C-alpha positions in Angstrom: 0.0 0.1 -0.1 1.3 3.6 -0.9 2.0 6.1 2.0 -1.0 8.7 2.2 1.6 11.6 2.1 2.3 13.4 -1.2 5.6 14.2 -2.3 6.4 16.2 -5.6 8.2 14.2 -8.3 10.3 15.4 -11.0 7.6 15.2 -13.7 5.4 17.7 -11.5 7.3 20.8 -12.4 7.1 20.2 -16.1 3.2 19.2 -15.8 2.9 22.6 -14.0 4.6 24.7 -16.5 2.4 22.9 -19.2 -0.8 23.8 -17.3 0.6 27.1 -16.6 1.2 27.9 -20.6 -2.2 26.1 -21.8 -4.8 26.3 -18.8 -6.2 29.9 -18.8 -9.6 31.7 -18.8 -11.2 32.2 -22.3 -12.1 35.9 -21.9 -11.8 36.6 -25.6 -14.7 34.0 -26.1 -16.9 35.1 -23.3 -16.3 38.9 -24.5 -17.1 37.9 -28.3 -20.3 35.6 -27.2 -21.7 38.5 -25.1 -21.1 41.2 -28.0 -22.9 38.4 -30.5 -25.9 38.2 -28.1 -26.4 41.7 -27.8 -26.0 42.3 -31.5 -28.8 39.5 -32.1 -31.0 40.9 -29.3 -30.7 44.4 -30.9 -31.2 43.1 -34.5 -34.5 41.2 -33.4 -35.9 44.4 -31.4 -34.9 46.6 -34.7 -36.7 44.1 -37.0 -39.5 43.9 -34.5 -40.0 47.6 -34.9 -40.8 47.7 -38.6 
C-alpha cells in the first residue's frame, strides 16, 4: 500500500509549466459571445419595430 503523504516528483514541475501555458480563462470567447448576443438581441428588436 502506498503512503498517504504526497511528495512532489520530477515530472510535476513540467506538468505545472504546461498547465500554466495552456490552462487559462477564455476571456476573448466570453467577450465575443456577449457582444454577439447583444447584437442579435438588438437586431431582433430593430426588426420587430418594422
